[in-house]
C-alpha positions in Angstrom: 158.9 23.3 -183.7 157.1 20.0 -183.4 155.8 18.7 -180.0 157.3 15.8 -178.1 153.9 14.1 -177.8 150.5 14.2 -179.4 147.0 12.8 -178.9 145.1 10.2 -180.8 142.0 8.1 -180.6 142.3 4.4 -180.2 139.9 1.5 -180.0 140.4 0.0 -176.5 137.6 -2.6 -176.8 135.5 -3.9 -179.6 132.0 -2.4 -179.3 129.2 -0.9 -181.4 128.9 1.7 -178.7 131.5 4.1 -180.1 131.9 6.1 -176.9 132.5 2.9 -174.9 134.9 1.5 -177.6 137.4 4.3 -177.8 139.8 6.2 -175.6 142.2 9.2 -176.1 145.9 8.4 -175.5 149.0 10.5 -175.6 152.0 9.1 -177.5 155.5 10.2 -178.6 155.9 12.3 -181.7 156.8 10.0 -184.6 160.2 10.0 -186.3 159.7 9.4 -190.0 161.4 6.4 -191.7 163.3 7.1 -194.9 160.2 6.6 -197.0 157.8 8.4 -194.7 156.5 11.9 -194.0 154.9 13.1 -190.8 151.8 15.2 -191.3 149.8 17.4 -188.9 146.2 16.7 -189.4 144.1 19.8 -190.0 140.7 18.1 -190.7 139.4 14.5 -190.4 136.3 13.1 -192.0 133.6 11.4 -189.9 132.0 8.2 -191.3 129.2 5.9 -190.4 131.7 3.1 -190.9 133.7 4.3 -187.8 131.2 2.3 -185.7 131.8 -0.8 -187.7 135.6 -0.4 -187.5 135.4 0.0 -183.7 133.2 -3.1 -183.5 135.6 -5.2 -185.5 133.2 -5.8 -188.3 135.3 -4.7 -191.3 138.5 -6.5 -190.3 139.9 -8.5 -187.4 142.2 -6.6 -185.1 143.1 -6.8 -181.4 142.6 -3.6 -179.4 144.2 -1.2 -178.9 144.3 0.0 -182.5 144.1 3.4 -184.2 140.9 4.6 -185.9 139.8 7.3 -188.3 140.0 7.1 -192.0 140.6 10.2 -194.0 142.4 13.5 -193.1 143.6 16.7 -194.7 147.0 17.6 -193.4 150.2 19.6 -193.7 153.7 18.0 -193.9 155.8 18.8 -190.9 158.7 16.3 -191.3 160.2 14.4 -194.2 162.2 11.1 -194.4 165.6 11.2 -196.0 164.5 9.3 -199.1 161.5 11.4 -199.9 162.1 13.8 -202.8 158.6 14.8 -204.0 157.2 16.2 -200.8 158.5 19.0 -198.5 157.7 20.6 -195.2 154.7 22.8 -195.6 153.1 20.8 -198.4 149.4 20.1 -198.0 148.2 16.5 -198.5 145.2 14.2 -198.1 145.5 10.7 -196.5 143.2 7.8 -196.8 144.2 5.0 -194.4 142.4 3.4 -191.4 144.0 4.7 -188.3 145.3 7.9 -189.9 142.4 10.2 -189.3 141.6 10.5 -185.6 145.0 11.8 -184.4 146.9 15.0 -184.4 150.0 13.7 -186.2 150.6 10.8 -188.5 153.7 9.1 -189.9 152.8 7.7 -193.3 154.5 6.2 -196.4 155.0 9.2 -198.7 153.7 7.3 -201.7 150.3 6.9 -199.9 149.5 10.6 -199.7 147.7 12.8 -202.2 149.2 16.3 -202.6 146.7 19.1 -202.9 147.0 22.8 -203.4 145.2 23.6 -200.1 143.9 21.2 -197.4 140.3 22.2 -196.8 137.2 20.5 -195.5 135.7 20.7 -199.0 138.6 18.9 -200.6 138.6 16.3 -197.9 135.1 15.3 -198.7 136.3 13.9 -202.1 138.5 11.1 -200.6 135.9 8.8 -199.0 132.5 10.4 -199.5 133.0 11.6 -203.1 134.7 8.5 -204.4 132.2 6.2 -202.6 129.4 8.0 -204.4 131.2 8.0 -207.8 132.1 4.4 -207.8 128.9 3.2 -206.3 126.8 5.2 -208.7 128.8 5.0 -211.9 130.6 1.7 -211.7 128.4 -0.5 -209.5 125.1 1.2 -210.4 125.9 1.9 -214.1 123.9 5.2 -214.0 122.5 6.3 -217.4 121.0 9.6 -218.5 117.6 7.8 -219.0 117.5 6.6 -215.4 115.2 7.6 -212.6 117.6 7.5 -209.7 116.7 7.3 -206.0 119.3 8.3 -203.4 118.6 7.4 -199.8 120.2 9.5 -197.0 120.6 12.0 -199.8 121.5 15.0 -197.6 124.6 13.2 -196.0 128.2 13.2 -197.0 128.0 10.5 -199.7 124.4 11.1 -200.6 124.9 14.7 -201.5 127.7 13.7 -203.9 125.5 10.9 -205.4 122.7 13.4 -206.0 125.0 15.8 -207.9 126.7 13.0 -209.9 123.4 11.5 -210.9 122.2 15.0 -212.0 125.4 15.5 -214.0 124.7 12.1 -215.7 121.4 13.5 -216.9 119.2 11.3 -214.6 116.0 12.3 -212.9 116.9 12.3 -209.2 114.8 11.6 -206.1 116.4 12.2 -202.7 115.0 10.9 -199.4 115.6 12.5 -196.0 113.9 13.0 -192.6 113.4 16.7 -192.1 112.0 19.8 -193.8 115.3 21.6 -193.7 116.9 18.7 -195.5 114.2 18.8 -198.2 115.2 22.4 -198.8 118.8 21.4 -198.9 118.1 18.7 -201.5 116.2 21.1 -203.6 119.2 23.4 -203.5 121.3 20.6 -204.8 118.9 20.1 -207.7 116.8 17.1 -206.7 113.8 16.8 -208.9 111.9 15.3 -206.0 112.8 15.5 -202.3 110.9 13.2 -200.0 110.8 13.7 -196.2 109.7 10.2 -195.3 108.9 11.2 -191.7 106.0 13.3 -193.2 105.2 11.5 -196.5 104.6 7.8 -197.1 107.6 6.9 -199.3 106.0 3.8 -200.8 102.8 5.5 -201.7 104.7 8.5 -203.2 106.9 6.3 -205.4 104.0 4.1 -206.6 101.9 7.2 -207.4 104.5 9.5 -208.9 106.8 6.8 -210.5 104.5 4.0 -211.5 107.1 2.6 -213.9 109.5 2.2 -211.0 113.0 3.3 -210.1 115.9 2.4 -212.5 118.7 2.8 -210.0 118.7 3.1 -206.2 121.8 4.3 -204.3 120.9 2.8 -200.9 122.6 3.6 -197.6 119.9 3.2 -194.9 118.6 -0.4 -194.9 115.7 -1.9 -192.9 112.2 -0.8 -194.0 113.6 1.8 -196.4 115.5 -1.0 -198.2 112.3 -3.0 -198.6 110.4 -0.1 -200.1 113.3 0.5 -202.6 113.2 -3.2 -203.6 109.4 -3.1 -204.1 109.7 -0.1 -206.3 112.5 -1.2 -208.6 111.7 -0.9 -212.3 112.2 -3.6 -214.9 115.9 -4.2 -215.1 116.3 -1.9 -212.1 119.5 -1.9 -210.0 119.9 -1.4 -206.3 123.4 -0.6 -205.1 123.8 -1.5 -201.4 126.2 1.1 -200.2 125.4 0.6 -196.5 122.7 0.0 -193.9 123.3 2.6 -191.3 120.0 2.0 -189.6 121.4 -1.3 -188.1 125.1 -0.4 -187.5 124.5 0.4 -183.8 122.8 -2.9 -183.1 124.7 -6.0 -182.2 122.3 -8.2 -184.1 120.8 -7.7 -187.5 117.0 -7.6 -187.8 115.4 -10.9 -188.4 112.6 -10.9 -191.1 110.0 -13.4 -192.0 108.8 -12.9 -195.6 109.1 -14.6 -199.0 112.7 -14.8 -200.4 113.8 -11.7 -202.2 114.4 -13.5 -205.5 110.6 -13.7 -205.9 110.6 -9.9 -206.2 113.7 -9.6 -208.4 113.3 -12.3 -211.0 110.0 -11.1 -212.5 111.4 -7.7 -213.1 114.9 -8.8 -214.1 116.1 -6.5 -211.3 119.3 -6.9 -209.3 120.9 -6.1 -206.0 124.6 -5.1 -206.1 126.6 -4.9 -202.9 129.4 -2.3 -202.9 132.4 -2.4 -200.5 134.8 0.5 -201.2 137.9 -1.7 -200.7 136.9 -4.0 -203.5 137.1 -1.2 -206.1 140.4 0.5 -205.3 141.5 0.3 -208.9 139.0 3.0 -209.7 140.3 5.5 -207.2 142.8 7.4 -209.3 140.3 8.0 -212.2 137.4 9.0 -209.9 139.6 11.2 -207.7 141.0 13.1 -210.7 137.5 13.6 -212.2 136.0 14.7 -208.9 138.8 17.3 -208.4 138.1 18.7 -211.9 134.3 18.8 -211.3 134.9 20.7 -208.0 137.5 23.1 -209.5 135.1 23.9 -212.4 132.1 24.4 -210.0 130.1 21.6 -211.5 130.0 19.9 -208.0 129.8 21.7 -204.7 131.1 19.7 -201.8 128.6 19.8 -198.9 130.2 20.3 -195.4 128.0 20.3 -192.3 128.3 23.6 -190.4 128.4 22.1 -186.9 131.9 22.6 -185.5 133.8 19.8 -183.8 137.3 20.8 -182.5 140.1 18.5 -181.5 140.5 14.8 -180.6 138.2 15.3 -177.7 135.3 16.1 -179.9 135.4 13.0 -182.2 133.0 10.9 -180.2 130.5 13.7 -180.2 130.9 14.1 -184.0 130.3 10.4 -184.6 127.2 10.5 -182.4 126.0 13.7 -184.2 126.3 11.9 -187.5 124.1 9.0 -186.2 121.5 11.5 -185.0 120.7 12.2 -188.6 120.9 16.0 -188.2 123.8 16.6 -190.5 123.6 18.2 -193.9 126.7 17.2 -195.8 130.0 15.7 -194.5 130.7 15.9 -190.8 134.3 17.2 -190.2 136.5 17.3 -187.1 139.0 20.2 -187.1 142.3 20.1 -185.3 
């Protein structure tokens, strides 16, 4: 029997301090409209973008509003017009506001049926498809490329590494600890660089004097500058994020020659990538990633640290920002 009420996380005030921005509220159990199903969330994915959503960066919204992006769930109620889903079916949802809650009423056409809702399958929805579109569509990865993935041990980075390897590229991964170096080697990285121990710029210039053909960049700040400096002729840098500055209310001001002076003479390019601008690629990439996982060609990386329930979400987001995670951070309900 379904409960009368359930808990969810809401943004109560716009702030880059995630703990200060959110609150747990209890609300009535939803009754599905004719075209809806109600799901019980089993797992929710934690994303660096949660901080930007809570700060009102990605879209304008007036608090309070729901937060959390992707979830793996089981159907517990079905609207009268829904024919293709039944109570007990497992599904994945990808919708802002649908993740950080115990139950969710959602349009039945907006869920993805899966055989079994697991943390590993959940990683496909945001992290896997961000990596696939960013690397393959925006970055146009080729087998002849030398590819550099920053934050390579994270949720999207670990996918980007494996997809670049499948494309036949030579893959470099950056990280900030010895344990992550070992993790990247296990993924198959040809070169793993702990830039807290090695000078990244010096390593790239020495070991890759012809430059980097494609950079999948998630960190920003000084790391971004080093990547730009080491682009090869006709090199591409896909800007997937800049997590190093998400917690700050103001972006870093820099005083240096304009960046076109570095790009023009190498015919290099910067390519910004926002997930929501490439939604037409989701079905294709989703299907392909599911096949790669089912055949064992890609192994989803899920961080082993356990976070349980709505009450743990803030801790999970802060853990992600600590940089300690290896793979996708997941909250279990």
